[in-house]
PQR file with spaces between the fields and no chain letter, atoms N, CA, C, O and H, PARSE charges and radii, in Angstrom:
ATOM       1  N    MET     1       0.981   -1.223    0.147 -0.4000 1.5000
ATOM       2  CA   MET     1      -0.081   -0.079   -0.037 -0.0000 2.0000
ATOM       3  C    MET     1       0.874    1.053   -0.077  0.5500 1.7000
ATOM       4  O    MET     1       1.924    0.955    0.558 -0.5500 1.4000
ATOM       5  N    GLN     2       0.590    2.201   -0.815 -0.4000 1.5000
ATOM       6  CA   GLN     2       1.305    3.417   -0.890 -0.0000 2.0000
ATOM       7  C    GLN     2       0.727    4.072    0.106  0.5500 1.7000
ATOM       8  O    GLN     2      -0.468    4.046    0.404 -0.5500 1.4000
ATOM       9  H    GLN     2      -0.263    2.282   -1.331  0.4000 1.0000
ATOM      10  N    GLU     3       1.974    4.927    0.852 -0.4000 1.5000
ATOM      11  CA   GLU     3       1.511    5.973    1.926 -0.0000 2.0000
ATOM      12  C    GLU     3       1.966    7.187    1.405  0.5500 1.7000
ATOM      13  O    GLU     3       2.910    7.332    0.628 -0.5500 1.4000
ATOM      14  H    GLU     3       2.944    4.948    0.610  0.4000 1.0000
ATOM      15  N    GLU     4       1.150    8.161    1.934 -0.4000 1.5000
ATOM      16  CA   GLU     4       1.537    9.480    1.325 -0.0000 2.0000
ATOM      17  C    GLU     4       1.007   10.478    2.533  0.5500 1.7000
ATOM      18  O    GLU     4      -0.019   10.304    3.191 -0.5500 1.4000
ATOM      19  H    GLU     4       0.384    8.043    2.565  0.4000 1.0000
ATOM      20  N    THR     5       1.941   11.554    2.667 -0.4000 1.5000
ATOM      21  CA   THR     5       1.522   12.614    3.757 -0.0000 2.0000
ATOM      22  C    THR     5       1.206   13.776    3.149  0.5500 1.7000
ATOM      23  O    THR     5       1.779   14.103    2.110 -0.5500 1.4000
ATOM      24  H    THR     5       2.774   11.695    2.133  0.4000 1.0000
ATOM      25  N    ILE     6       0.349   14.467    3.667 -0.4000 1.5000
ATOM      26  CA   ILE     6      -0.209   15.800    3.068 -0.0000 2.0000
ATOM      27  C    ILE     6      -0.677   16.869    4.084  0.5500 1.7000
ATOM      28  O    ILE     6      -1.061   16.451    5.177 -0.5500 1.4000
ATOM      29  H    ILE     6      -0.116   14.201    4.512  0.4000 1.0000
ATOM      30  N    ASN     7      -0.689   18.019    3.883 -0.4000 1.5000
ATOM      31  CA   ASN     7      -1.008   18.975    4.810 -0.0000 2.0000
ATOM      32  C    ASN     7      -2.279   19.216    4.773  0.5500 1.7000
ATOM      33  O    ASN     7      -2.771   19.195    3.644 -0.5500 1.4000
ATOM      34  H    ASN     7      -0.378   18.359    2.996  0.4000 1.0000
ATOM      35  N    VAL     8      -3.135   19.490    5.846 -0.4000 1.5000
ATOM      36  CA   VAL     8      -4.566   19.750    5.909 -0.0000 2.0000
ATOM      37  C    VAL     8      -5.029   20.766    5.124  0.5500 1.7000
ATOM      38  O    VAL     8      -5.976   20.495    4.386 -0.5500 1.4000
ATOM      39  H    VAL     8      -2.735   19.507    6.763  0.4000 1.0000
ATOM      40  N    LYS     9      -4.559   21.929    5.111 -0.4000 1.5000
ATOM      41  CA   LYS     9      -4.843   22.845    4.079 -0.0000 2.0000
ATOM      42  C    LYS     9      -4.957   22.270    2.584  0.5500 1.7000
ATOM      43  O    LYS     9      -5.990   22.321    1.917 -0.5500 1.4000
ATOM      44  H    LYS     9      -3.790   22.149    5.711  0.4000 1.0000
ATOM      45  N    GLU    10      -3.900   21.788    2.215 -0.4000 1.5000
ATOM      46  CA   GLU    10      -3.770   21.328    0.784 -0.0000 2.0000
ATOM      47  C    GLU    10      -4.700   20.222    0.558  0.5500 1.7000
ATOM      48  O    GLU    10      -5.322   20.186   -0.503 -0.5500 1.4000
ATOM      49  H    GLU    10      -3.061   21.747    2.757  0.4000 1.0000
ATOM      50  N    ALA    11      -4.883   19.179    1.582 -0.4000 1.5000
ATOM      51  CA   ALA    11      -5.936   18.261    1.288 -0.0000 2.0000
ATOM      52  C    ALA    11      -7.253   18.709    1.020  0.5500 1.7000
ATOM      53  O    ALA    11      -7.955   18.188    0.153 -0.5500 1.4000
ATOM      54  H    ALA    11      -4.378   19.209    2.445  0.4000 1.0000
ATOM      55  N    SER    12      -7.682   19.834    1.865 -0.4000 1.5000
ATOM      56  CA   SER    12      -9.120   20.468    1.426 -0.0000 2.0000
ATOM      57  C    SER    12      -9.461   20.882    0.101  0.5500 1.7000
ATOM      58  O    SER    12     -10.543   20.774   -0.477 -0.5500 1.4000
ATOM      59  H    SER    12      -7.112   20.257    2.570  0.4000 1.0000
ATOM      60  N    SER    13      -8.110   21.497   -0.399 -0.4000 1.5000
ATOM      61  CA   SER    13      -8.446   21.913   -1.798 -0.0000 2.0000
ATOM      62  C    SER    13      -8.328   20.830   -2.827  0.5500 1.7000
ATOM      63  O    SER    13      -8.774   20.970   -3.965 -0.5500 1.4000
ATOM      64  H    SER    13      -7.231   21.585    0.070  0.4000 1.0000
ATOM      65  N    HIS    14      -7.640   19.603   -2.354 -0.4000 1.5000
ATOM      66  CA   HIS    14      -7.649   18.438   -3.434 -0.0000 2.0000
ATOM      67  C    HIS    14      -8.473   16.959   -2.807  0.5500 1.7000
ATOM      68  O    HIS    14      -8.114   15.781   -2.836 -0.5500 1.4000
ATOM      69  H    HIS    14      -7.277   19.489   -1.429  0.4000 1.0000
ATOM      70  N    PHE    15      -9.524   17.517   -2.335 -0.4000 1.5000
ATOM      71  CA   PHE    15     -10.164   16.415   -1.722 -0.0000 2.0000
ATOM      72  C    PHE    15     -10.633   15.253   -2.718  0.5500 1.7000
ATOM      73  O    PHE    15     -10.424   14.088   -2.377 -0.5500 1.4000
ATOM      74  H    PHE    15      -9.815   18.474   -2.312  0.4000 1.0000
ATOM      75  N    GLU    16     -11.117   15.466   -3.659 -0.4000 1.5000
ATOM      76  CA   GLU    16     -11.572   14.618   -4.370 -0.0000 2.0000
ATOM      77  C    GLU    16     -10.482   13.509   -5.229  0.5500 1.7000
ATOM      78  O    GLU    16     -10.575   12.348   -5.627 -0.5500 1.4000
ATOM      79  H    GLU    16     -11.287   16.412   -3.936  0.4000 1.0000
ATOM      80  N    ASP    17      -9.355   14.648   -5.260 -0.4000 1.5000
ATOM      81  CA   ASP    17      -8.230   13.646   -5.777 -0.0000 2.0000
ATOM      82  C    ASP    17      -7.787   12.617   -4.765  0.5500 1.7000
ATOM      83  O    ASP    17      -7.470   11.467   -5.069 -0.5500 1.4000
ATOM      84  H    ASP    17      -9.279   15.591   -4.937  0.4000 1.0000
ATOM      85  N    LEU    18      -7.788   13.145   -3.453 -0.4000 1.5000
ATOM      86  CA   LEU    18      -7.404   12.238   -2.177 -0.0000 2.0000
ATOM      87  C    LEU    18      -8.219   11.075   -2.198  0.5500 1.7000
ATOM      88  O    LEU    18      -7.696   10.019   -1.843 -0.5500 1.4000
ATOM      89  H    LEU    18      -8.046   14.079   -3.206  0.4000 1.0000
ATOM      90  N    VAL    19      -9.496   11.084   -2.576 -0.4000 1.5000
ATOM      91  CA   VAL    19     -10.410   10.185   -2.151 -0.0000 2.0000
ATOM      92  C    VAL    19     -10.261    9.072   -3.410  0.5500 1.7000
ATOM      93  O    VAL    19     -10.524    7.880   -3.253 -0.5500 1.4000
ATOM      94  H    VAL    19      -9.921   11.942   -2.864  0.4000 1.0000
ATOM      95  N    LYS    20      -9.842    9.596   -4.564 -0.4000 1.5000
ATOM      96  CA   LYS    20      -9.600    8.751   -5.624 -0.0000 2.0000
ATOM      97  C    LYS    20      -8.554    7.998   -5.345  0.5500 1.7000
ATOM      98  O    LYS    20      -8.602    6.813   -5.676 -0.5500 1.4000
ATOM      99  H    LYS    20      -9.628   10.564   -4.691  0.4000 1.0000
ATOM     100  N    ARG    21      -7.415    8.502   -4.697 -0.4000 1.5000
ATOM     101  CA   ARG    21      -6.103    8.109   -4.367 -0.0000 2.0000
ATOM     102  C    ARG    21      -6.230    7.028   -3.304  0.5500 1.7000
ATOM     103  O    ARG    21      -5.476    6.057   -3.237 -0.5500 1.4000
ATOM     104  H    ARG    21      -7.376    9.464   -4.428  0.4000 1.0000
ATOM     105  N    VAL    22      -7.344    7.295   -2.398 -0.4000 1.5000
ATOM     106  CA   VAL    22      -7.428    6.092   -1.262 -0.0000 2.0000
ATOM     107  C    VAL    22      -7.943    5.337   -1.882  0.5500 1.7000
ATOM     108  O    VAL    22      -7.377    4.244   -1.869 -0.5500 1.4000
ATOM     109  H    VAL    22      -7.957    8.083   -2.453  0.4000 1.0000
ATOM     110  N    ALA    23      -9.226    5.424   -2.740 -0.4000 1.5000
ATOM     111  CA   ALA    23      -9.920    4.316   -3.316 -0.0000 2.0000
ATOM     112  C    ALA    23      -9.075    3.422   -4.016  0.5500 1.7000
ATOM     113  O    ALA    23      -9.433    2.244   -4.043 -0.5500 1.4000
ATOM     114  H    ALA    23      -9.686    6.312   -2.750  0.4000 1.0000
ATOM     115  N    SER    24      -8.027    3.741   -4.586 -0.4000 1.5000
ATOM     116  CA   SER    24      -7.156    2.805   -5.539 -0.0000 2.0000
ATOM     117  C    SER    24      -5.958    2.331   -4.407  0.5500 1.7000
ATOM     118  O    SER    24      -4.872    2.017   -4.895 -0.5500 1.4000
ATOM     119  H    SER    24      -7.736    4.698   -4.563  0.4000 1.0000
ATOM     120  N    GLY    25      -6.059    2.286   -3.391 -0.4000 1.5000
ATOM     121  CA   GLY    25      -5.453    1.664   -2.287 -0.0000 2.0000
ATOM     122  C    GLY    25      -4.350    2.487   -1.455  0.5500 1.7000
ATOM     123  O    GLY    25      -3.668    1.892   -0.621 -0.5500 1.4000
ATOM     124  H    GLY    25      -6.942    2.541   -2.995  0.4000 1.0000
ATOM     125  N    SER    26      -4.215    3.601   -1.645 -0.4000 1.5000
ATOM     126  CA   SER    26      -3.156    4.431   -1.065 -0.0000 2.0000
ATOM     127  C    SER    26      -3.714    4.821    0.533  0.5500 1.7000
ATOM     128  O    SER    26      -4.870    4.808    0.956 -0.5500 1.4000
ATOM     129  H    SER    26      -4.769    4.085   -2.322  0.4000 1.0000
ATOM     130  N    HIS    27      -2.663    5.109    1.115 -0.4000 1.5000
ATOM     131  CA   HIS    27      -2.925    5.427    2.607 -0.0000 2.0000
ATOM     132  C    HIS    27      -2.589    6.930    2.715  0.5500 1.7000
ATOM     133  O    HIS    27      -1.545    7.326    2.197 -0.5500 1.4000
ATOM     134  H    HIS    27      -1.724    5.120    0.772  0.4000 1.0000
ATOM     135  N    ILE    28      -3.379    7.761    3.332 -0.4000 1.5000
ATOM     136  CA   ILE    28      -3.171    9.242    3.112 -0.0000 2.0000
ATOM     137  C    ILE    28      -2.845    9.539    4.924  0.5500 1.7000
ATOM     138  O    ILE    28      -3.618    9.130    5.790 -0.5500 1.4000
ATOM     139  H    ILE    28      -4.227    7.439    3.752  0.4000 1.0000
ATOM     140  N    ILE    29      -1.657   10.260    5.208 -0.4000 1.5000
ATOM     141  CA   ILE    29      -1.689   10.926    6.452 -0.0000 2.0000
ATOM     142  C    ILE    29      -1.782   12.293    6.578  0.5500 1.7000
ATOM     143  O    ILE    29      -0.867   13.024    6.199 -0.5500 1.4000
ATOM     144  H    ILE    29      -1.029   10.593    4.504  0.4000 1.0000
ATOM     145  N    LEU    30      -2.872   12.742    7.111 -0.4000 1.5000
ATOM     146  CA   LEU    30      -3.069   14.198    7.113 -0.0000 2.0000
ATOM     147  C    LEU    30      -2.175   14.970    8.276  0.5500 1.7000
ATOM     148  O    LEU    30      -1.953   14.432    9.360 -0.5500 1.4000
ATOM     149  H    LEU    30      -3.615   12.148    7.419  0.4000 1.0000
ATOM     150  N    GLN    31      -1.718   16.208    7.954 -0.4000 1.5000
ATOM     151  CA   GLN    31      -0.556   16.500    8.975 -0.0000 2.0000
ATOM     152  C    GLN    31      -1.034   18.067    9.375  0.5500 1.7000
ATOM     153  O    GLN    31      -1.716   18.650    8.533 -0.5500 1.4000
ATOM     154  H    GLN    31      -1.898   16.645    7.073  0.4000 1.0000
ATOM     155  N    GLN    32      -0.793   18.578   10.283 -0.4000 1.5000
ATOM     156  CA   GLN    32      -1.029   20.064   10.609 -0.0000 2.0000
ATOM     157  C    GLN    32       0.206   20.689   11.472  0.5500 1.7000
ATOM     158  O    GLN    32       0.499   20.328   12.612 -0.5500 1.4000
ATOM     159  H    GLN    32      -0.238   18.105   10.967  0.4000 1.0000
ATOM     160  N    ASP    33       0.803   21.588   10.793 -0.4000 1.5000
ATOM     161  CA   ASP    33       2.157   22.052   11.649 -0.0000 2.0000
ATOM     162  C    ASP    33       3.013   20.987   11.763  0.5500 1.7000
ATOM     163  O    ASP    33       3.534   20.769   12.857 -0.5500 1.4000
ATOM     164  H    ASP    33       0.565   21.881    9.867  0.4000 1.0000
ATOM     165  N    LYS    34       3.285   20.172   10.663 -0.4000 1.5000
ATOM     166  CA   LYS    34       4.236   19.095   10.707 -0.0000 2.0000
ATOM     167  C    LYS    34       3.911   18.096   11.261  0.5500 1.7000
ATOM     168  O    LYS    34       4.568   17.083   11.021 -0.5500 1.4000
ATOM     169  H    LYS    34       2.862   20.350    9.774  0.4000 1.0000
ATOM     170  N    LYS    35       2.948   18.036   12.061 -0.4000 1.5000
ATOM     171  CA   LYS    35       2.573   16.884   12.939 -0.0000 2.0000
ATOM     172  C    LYS    35       1.191   15.949   12.347  0.5500 1.7000
ATOM     173  O    LYS    35       0.110   16.434   12.014 -0.5500 1.4000
ATOM     174  H    LYS    35       2.414   18.859   12.257  0.4000 1.0000
ATOM     175  N    PRO    36       1.522   14.666   12.328 -0.5600 1.5000
ATOM     176  CA   PRO    36       0.393   13.736   11.906  0.2800 2.0000
ATOM     177  C    PRO    36      -1.040   14.008   12.835  0.5500 1.7000
ATOM     178  O    PRO    36      -1.052   13.938   14.064 -0.5500 1.4000
ATOM     179  N    ILE    37      -2.025   14.274   12.137 -0.4000 1.5000
ATOM     180  CA   ILE    37      -3.313   14.361   13.085 -0.0000 2.0000
ATOM     181  C    ILE    37      -4.247   13.300   12.519  0.5500 1.7000
ATOM     182  O    ILE    37      -5.091   12.905   13.324 -0.5500 1.4000
ATOM     183  H    ILE    37      -2.015   14.330   11.138  0.4000 1.0000
ATOM     184  N    ALA    38      -4.278   12.716   11.221 -0.4000 1.5000
ATOM     185  CA   ALA    38      -5.338   12.025   10.980 -0.0000 2.0000
ATOM     186  C    ALA    38      -4.801   10.890    9.901  0.5500 1.7000
ATOM     187  O    ALA    38      -3.659   11.102    9.495 -0.5500 1.4000
ATOM     188  H    ALA    38      -3.593   13.037   10.568  0.4000 1.0000
ATOM     189  N    HIS    39      -5.396    9.838    9.435 -0.4000 1.5000
ATOM     190  CA   HIS    39      -5.204    8.856    8.797 -0.0000 2.0000
ATOM     191  C    HIS    39      -6.473    8.506    7.819  0.5500 1.7000
ATOM     192  O    HIS    39      -7.611    8.248    8.209 -0.5500 1.4000
ATOM     193  H    HIS    39      -6.324    9.666    9.764  0.4000 1.0000
ATOM     194  N    ILE    40      -6.102    8.547    6.710 -0.4000 1.5000
ATOM     195  CA   ILE    40      -7.308    8.162    5.601 -0.0000 2.0000
ATOM     196  C    ILE    40      -6.709    6.776    4.793  0.5500 1.7000
ATOM     197  O    ILE    40      -5.784    6.714    3.984 -0.5500 1.4000
ATOM     198  H    ILE    40      -5.177    8.757    6.394  0.4000 1.0000
ATOM     199  N    TRP    41      -7.706    5.545    5.390 -0.4000 1.5000
ATOM     200  CA   TRP    41      -7.601    4.457    4.709 -0.0000 2.0000
ATOM     201  C    TRP    41      -8.534    4.119    3.820  0.5500 1.7000
ATOM     202  O    TRP    41      -9.623    4.662    4.003 -0.5500 1.4000
ATOM     203  H    TRP    41      -8.458    5.596    6.048  0.4000 1.0000
ATOM     204  N    PRO    42      -8.419    3.140    2.598 -0.5600 1.5000
ATOM     205  CA   PRO    42      -9.364    2.479    1.925  0.2800 2.0000
ATOM     206  C    PRO    42     -10.078    1.550    2.931  0.5500 1.7000
ATOM     207  O    PRO    42      -9.601    0.781    3.765 -0.5500 1.4000
ATOM     208  N    VAL    43     -11.451    1.862    2.592 -0.4000 1.5000
ATOM     209  CA   VAL    43     -12.570    0.871    3.485 -0.0000 2.0000
ATOM     210  C    VAL    43     -11.997   -0.490    3.223  0.5500 1.7000
ATOM     211  O    VAL    43     -11.597   -1.106    4.211 -0.5500 1.4000
ATOM     212  H    VAL    43     -11.838    2.487    1.915  0.4000 1.0000
ATOM     213  N    SER    44     -11.897   -1.044    2.063 -0.4000 1.5000
ATOM     214  CA   SER    44     -11.446   -2.179    1.725 -0.0000 2.0000
ATOM     215  C    SER    44     -10.643   -3.018    2.752  0.5500 1.7000
ATOM     216  O    SER    44     -10.816   -4.222    2.936 -0.5500 1.4000
ATOM     217  H    SER    44     -12.222   -0.543    1.260  0.4000 1.0000
ATOM     218  N    ASN    45      -9.746   -2.240    3.396 -0.4000 1.5000
ATOM     219  CA   ASN    45      -8.610   -2.807    4.405 -0.0000 2.0000
ATOM     220  C    ASN    45      -9.191   -3.051    5.737  0.5500 1.7000
ATOM     221  O    ASN    45      -8.516   -3.376    6.713 -0.5500 1.4000
ATOM     222  H    ASN    45      -9.605   -1.261    3.245  0.4000 1.0000
ATOM     223  N    ARG    46     -10.429   -2.889    5.741 -0.4000 1.5000
ATOM     224  CA   ARG    46     -10.777   -2.985    7.219 -0.0000 2.0000
ATOM     225  C    ARG    46     -11.927   -4.034    7.307  0.5500 1.7000
ATOM     226  O    ARG    46     -13.091   -3.651    7.427 -0.5500 1.4000
ATOM     227  H    ARG    46     -10.977   -2.625    4.947  0.4000 1.0000
ATOM     228  N    VAL    47     -11.650   -5.176    7.256 -0.4000 1.5000
ATOM     229  CA   VAL    47     -12.489   -6.391    7.264 -0.0000 2.0000
ATOM     230  C    VAL    47     -12.619   -7.174    8.560  0.5500 1.7000
ATOM     231  O    VAL    47     -11.640   -7.817    8.937 -0.5500 1.4000
ATOM     232  H    VAL    47     -10.705   -5.487    7.159  0.4000 1.0000
ATOM     233  N    ALA    48     -13.625   -7.179    9.205 -0.4000 1.5000
ATOM     234  CA   ALA    48     -14.019   -7.906   10.327 -0.0000 2.0000
ATOM     235  C    ALA    48     -13.269   -9.331   10.446  0.5500 1.7000
ATOM     236  O    ALA    48     -13.322  -10.121    9.504 -0.5500 1.4000
ATOM     237  H    ALA    48     -14.421   -6.657    8.899  0.4000 1.0000
ATOM     238  N    GLY    49     -12.726   -9.566   11.367 -0.4000 1.5000
ATOM     239  CA   GLY    49     -11.963  -10.915   11.370 -0.0000 2.0000
ATOM     240  C    GLY    49     -10.794  -11.046   10.730  0.5500 1.7000
ATOM     241  O    GLY    49     -10.316  -12.177   10.641 -0.5500 1.4000
ATOM     242  H    GLY    49     -12.684   -8.924   12.132  0.4000 1.0000
ATOM     243  N    MET    50     -10.093   -9.903   10.150 -0.4000 1.5000
ATOM     244  CA   MET    50      -8.906   -9.952    9.070 -0.0000 2.0000
ATOM     245  C    MET    50      -7.938  -10.592   10.004  0.5500 1.7000
ATOM     246  O    MET    50      -7.361  -11.591    9.573 -0.5500 1.4000
ATOM     247  H    MET    50     -10.481   -8.984   10.222  0.4000 1.0000
ATOM     248  N    HIS    51      -7.623  -10.128   11.383 -0.4000 1.5000
ATOM     249  CA   HIS    51      -6.420  -10.663   12.034 -0.0000 2.0000
ATOM     250  C    HIS    51      -6.929  -11.571   13.201  0.5500 1.7000
ATOM     251  O    HIS    51      -6.364  -11.622   14.294 -0.5500 1.4000
ATOM     252  H    HIS    51      -8.092   -9.317   11.732  0.4000 1.0000
ATOM     253  N    SER    52      -7.958  -12.225   12.897 -0.4000 1.5000
ATOM     254  CA   SER    52      -8.291  -13.268   13.742 -0.0000 2.0000
ATOM     255  C    SER    52      -7.221  -14.311   14.443  0.5500 1.7000
ATOM     256  O    SER    52      -6.425  -14.972   13.776 -0.5500 1.4000
ATOM     257  H    SER    52      -8.417  -12.184   12.009  0.4000 1.0000
ATOM     258  N    GLY    53      -7.307  -14.363   15.798 -0.4000 1.5000
ATOM     259  CA   GLY    53      -6.228  -14.942   16.408 -0.0000 2.0000
ATOM     260  C    GLY    53      -4.931  -14.156   16.791  0.5500 1.7000
ATOM     261  O    GLY    53      -4.043  -14.764   17.389 -0.5500 1.4000
ATOM     262  H    GLY    53      -7.954  -13.826   16.340  0.4000 1.0000
ATOM     263  N    SER    54      -4.769  -12.769   16.461 -0.4000 1.5000
ATOM     264  CA   SER    54      -3.638  -12.210   16.944 -0.0000 2.0000
ATOM     265  C    SER    54      -3.703  -11.371   18.219  0.5500 1.7000
ATOM     266  O    SER    54      -2.782  -10.686   18.665 -0.5500 1.4000
ATOM     267  H    SER    54      -5.490  -12.275   15.975  0.4000 1.0000
ATOM     268  N    ILE    55      -5.081  -11.541   18.810 -0.4000 1.5000
ATOM     269  CA   ILE    55      -5.122  -11.279   20.149 -0.0000 2.0000
ATOM     270  C    ILE    55      -5.531  -12.162   20.978  0.5500 1.7000
ATOM     271  O    ILE    55      -6.455  -12.858   20.559 -0.5500 1.4000
ATOM     272  H    ILE    55      -5.829  -12.097   18.447  0.4000 1.0000
ATOM     273  N    GLU    56      -5.088  -12.414   22.214 -0.4000 1.5000
ATOM     274  CA   GLU    56      -5.470  -13.447   23.035 -0.0000 2.0000
ATOM     275  C    GLU    56      -5.665  -13.020   24.284  0.5500 1.7000
ATOM     276  O    GLU    56      -4.803  -12.298   24.786 -0.5500 1.4000
ATOM     277  H    GLU    56      -4.337  -11.849   22.555  0.4000 1.0000
ATOM     278  N    THR    57      -6.741  -13.354   24.970 -0.4000 1.5000
ATOM     279  CA   THR    57      -7.253  -13.203   26.453 -0.0000 2.0000
ATOM     280  C    THR    57      -6.871  -14.032   27.294  0.5500 1.7000
ATOM     281  O    THR    57      -6.997  -15.212   26.966 -0.5500 1.4000
ATOM     282  H    THR    57      -7.440  -13.940   24.562  0.4000 1.0000
ATOM     283  N    SER    58      -6.261  -13.715   28.694 -0.4000 1.5000
ATOM     284  CA   SER    58      -6.225  -14.572   29.619 -0.0000 2.0000
ATOM     285  C    SER    58      -7.156  -15.368   29.992  0.5500 1.7000
ATOM     286  O    SER    58      -8.250  -14.806   29.951 -0.5500 1.4000
ATOM     287  H    SER    58      -6.159  -12.756   28.960  0.4000 1.0000
ATOM     288  N    PRO    59      -7.213  -16.780   30.451 -0.5600 1.5000
ATOM     289  CA   PRO    59      -8.269  -17.485   30.974  0.2800 2.0000
ATOM     290  C    PRO    59      -8.918  -16.807   32.257  0.5500 1.7000
ATOM     291  O    PRO    59     -10.112  -16.938   32.525 -0.5500 1.4000
ATOM     292  N    ASP    60      -8.121  -16.150   32.943 -0.4000 1.5000
ATOM     293  CA   ASP    60      -8.573  -15.318   34.197 -0.0000 2.0000
ATOM     294  C    ASP    60      -8.959  -13.918   34.141  0.5500 1.7000
ATOM     295  O    ASP    60      -9.250  -13.286   35.157 -0.5500 1.4000
ATOM     296  H    ASP    60      -7.150  -16.044   32.725  0.4000 1.0000
ATOM     297  N    PHE    61      -8.966  -13.389   32.889 -0.4000 1.5000
ATOM     298  CA   PHE    61      -9.187  -12.112   32.705 -0.0000 2.0000
ATOM     299  C    PHE    61     -10.258  -11.321   33.608  0.5500 1.7000
ATOM     300  O    PHE    61     -10.100  -10.148   33.944 -0.5500 1.4000
ATOM     301  H    PHE    61      -8.729  -13.902   32.064  0.4000 1.0000
ATOM     302  N    ASP    62     -11.360  -12.106   33.957 -0.4000 1.5000
ATOM     303  CA   ASP    62     -12.600  -11.442   34.524 -0.0000 2.0000
ATOM     304  C    ASP    62     -12.704  -11.946   36.132  0.5500 1.7000
ATOM     305  O    ASP    62     -13.724  -11.897   36.819 -0.5500 1.4000
ATOM     306  H    ASP    62     -11.488  -13.059   33.684  0.4000 1.0000
ATOM     307  N    GLN    63     -11.426  -12.425   36.534 -0.4000 1.5000
ATOM     308  CA   GLN    63     -11.463  -12.660   37.914 -0.0000 2.0000
ATOM     309  C    GLN    63     -11.213  -11.433   38.795  0.5500 1.7000
ATOM     310  O    GLN    63     -10.763  -10.421   38.258 -0.5500 1.4000
ATOM     311  H    GLN    63     -10.597  -12.464   35.976  0.4000 1.0000
ATOM     312  N    GLU    64     -11.482  -11.446   40.171 -0.4000 1.5000
ATOM     313  CA   GLU    64     -11.101  -10.377   40.787 -0.0000 2.0000
ATOM     314  C    GLU    64      -9.595  -10.257   40.961  0.5500 1.7000
ATOM     315  O    GLU    64      -8.805  -11.201   41.000 -0.5500 1.4000
ATOM     316  H    GLU    64     -11.847  -12.269   40.608  0.4000 1.0000
ATOM     317  N    LEU    65      -9.301   -8.924   41.063 -0.4000 1.5000
ATOM     318  CA   LEU    65      -7.848   -8.475   41.281 -0.0000 2.0000
ATOM     319  C    LEU    65      -7.619   -8.703   42.715  0.5500 1.7000
ATOM     320  O    LEU    65      -8.557   -8.439   43.466 -0.5500 1.4000
ATOM     321  H    LEU    65      -9.942   -8.157   41.031  0.4000 1.0000
ATOM     322  N    PRO    66      -6.296   -9.245   43.322 -0.5600 1.5000
ATOM     323  CA   PRO    66      -6.183   -9.326   44.593  0.2800 2.0000
ATOM     324  C    PRO    66      -5.789   -7.993   45.454  0.5500 1.7000
ATOM     325  O    PRO    66      -5.130   -7.056   45.005 -0.5500 1.4000
ATOM     326  N    GLU    67      -6.239   -8.073   46.577 -0.4000 1.5000
ATOM     327  CA   GLU    67      -6.349   -6.605   47.486 -0.0000 2.0000
ATOM     328  C    GLU    67      -4.983   -6.109   47.038  0.5500 1.7000
ATOM     329  O    GLU    67      -4.942   -4.997   46.512 -0.5500 1.4000
ATOM     330  H    GLU    67      -6.775   -8.835   46.942  0.4000 1.0000
ATOM     331  N    SER    68      -3.771   -6.861   47.199 -0.4000 1.5000
ATOM     332  CA   SER    68      -2.537   -6.401   46.765 -0.0000 2.0000
ATOM     333  C    SER    68      -2.222   -5.547   45.827  0.5500 1.7000
ATOM     334  O    SER    68      -1.266   -4.782   45.958 -0.5500 1.4000
ATOM     335  H    SER    68      -3.804   -7.764   47.627  0.4000 1.0000
ATOM     336  N    TYR    69      -3.137   -5.574   44.556 -0.4000 1.5000
ATOM     337  CA   TYR    69      -3.007   -4.992   43.421 -0.0000 2.0000
ATOM     338  C    TYR    69      -3.589   -3.424   43.794  0.5500 1.7000
ATOM     339  O    TYR    69      -2.942   -2.414   43.516 -0.5500 1.4000
ATOM     340  H    TYR    69      -3.913   -6.196   44.450  0.4000 1.0000
ATOM     341  N    TRP    70      -4.672   -3.403   44.346 -0.4000 1.5000
ATOM     342  CA   TRP    70      -5.008   -1.969   44.640 -0.0000 2.0000
ATOM     343  C    TRP    70      -4.196   -1.178   45.644  0.5500 1.7000
ATOM     344  O    TRP    70      -4.063    0.046   45.640 -0.5500 1.4000
ATOM     345  H    TRP    70      -5.197   -4.223   44.572  0.4000 1.0000
ATOM     346  N    MET    71      -3.658   -2.058   46.527 -0.4000 1.5000
ATOM     347  CA   MET    71      -2.838   -1.266   47.734 -0.0000 2.0000
ATOM     348  C    MET    71      -1.164   -1.009   47.303  0.5500 1.7000
ATOM     349  O    MET    71      -0.302   -0.738   48.139 -0.5500 1.4000
ATOM     350  H    MET    71      -3.767   -3.052   46.530  0.4000 1.0000
ATOM     351  N    ALA    72      -0.921   -1.149   45.902 -0.4000 1.5000
ATOM     352  CA   ALA    72       0.451   -1.346   45.719 -0.0000 2.0000
ATOM     353  C    ALA    72       1.248   -0.045   46.154  0.5500 1.7000
ATOM     354  O    ALA    72       2.445   -0.089   46.441 -0.5500 1.4000
ATOM     355  H    ALA    72      -1.622   -1.370   45.224  0.4000 1.0000
ATOM     356  N    GLY    73       0.554    1.018   46.177 -0.4000 1.5000
ATOM     357  CA   GLY    73       1.142    2.523   46.333 -0.0000 2.0000
ATOM     358  C    GLY    73       1.431    2.590   47.734  0.5500 1.7000
ATOM     359  O    GLY    73       2.231    3.462   48.076 -0.5500 1.4000
ATOM     360  H    GLY    73      -0.417    1.054   45.944  0.4000 1.0000
ATOM     361  N    GLU    74       0.872    1.737   48.743 -0.4000 1.5000
ATOM     362  CA   GLU    74       1.147    2.058   50.044 -0.0000 2.0000
ATOM     363  C    GLU    74       2.390    1.211   50.779  0.5500 1.7000
ATOM     364  O    GLU    74       2.692    1.448   51.948 -0.5500 1.4000
ATOM     365  H    GLU    74       0.223    1.028   48.465  0.4000 1.0000
């Protein structure tokens, strides 16, 4: 995927062109004052279940935490 960075002011005057580039697979990073503030990704890259199995949850994730956890700063 091609990645491009563009200033917000420039992006606002070339919005239709940006949409076409994103639709064809580009990833656009919007920046303001030389700092990234937003991303524009093609919708087709966001597929539910695309990274299935990449996150695991501990079997005890919903059990109460011990009192020592809450009193650690004392």
